[in-house]
C-alpha angles and dihedrals in degrees: 000000000000121000088343094307132109118263095252121178114233115215107194118207119195129221129243118312090010135107134202088282089078090064099038097097090051091045089055091048091051092048090050086056091053101262122121110236134189122192110203129208109205124223114283095022099093133057095255099079145025121264092207116119097006117145133197089258089063091058092048091048091051095053092047091047094051093050093047095042090054091042091231123178135180086036126177111205106207112188134185128211111314086008087086087082100060091036092055093045092048094047090058090056096041100055106151092032100054116070097178145358117217116195107207107197083322140142115261099208122232116219110274096002119120126209088251091057093041091058102068093173098053103018095106092045089053091048092052092047091055090052094046100051120079093226096042096247135139115233124204125206138208091263091065091050090051098044104033117008100042111005114176096014120127113286095235090056092048090050093048093051090047090056091050095054118101127199112274116240106252093224089062089062099043097044123095138190125241090209138108123237113291090246089069091063095049099264114136116238140186136184125221115191129193108226096223098039109142098166102073118110089231134008111290090234088065091053092047090051089059086065093043093242138115115242123248102230121211131175120268148057132283092288099047091131086074099041100039108016095160091055090050093047091052090049092052091050094049100038 
């Protein structure tokens, strides 16, 4: 027990183009508060393997495999942005190990709807990018960091994050889940929304409504886990 709460293990799942590095400041803040935390980097989003041919199922398999390999229990899956897809898929296979799923400015997937189809504004751009790249990936440039992911943040930080991004495997964006929300299988869920998030495919309130919950709103943009990790850690612990 820590501060009257169970010693839950937080498994942190990054969004598109991101690796475990994006969650590391929050992981440290959670560990400092007495909660084990693991920040995952999904297949294809590091320099030690090819992103070509990867599908959404590969990301789900990886999350499930890491939880089972480490024999984790009383797990909180905290997911960011596109990470709502692998988190949801994994939660359905980890019933008994997962206590809660927290969607942090994340997509709550609808049955049979891919990220590409969820994002009406950029879906066609994503589709064309997949066709145009030799490995079927979706790159993201500095302009997107400046305008959507981290608007208003210091330029050196925006540039650093831009250099850390890796092309997103296209299959991660075209894949969908034939699954209901985790709340329909008895898994607790919460939604944390950054007040100035302009990068979500839909308003966060719509995603929270898919779970039947009201969002916990905190200050910040889509990448607040980098700019205010303590605020995010406290939100995850109280959600």
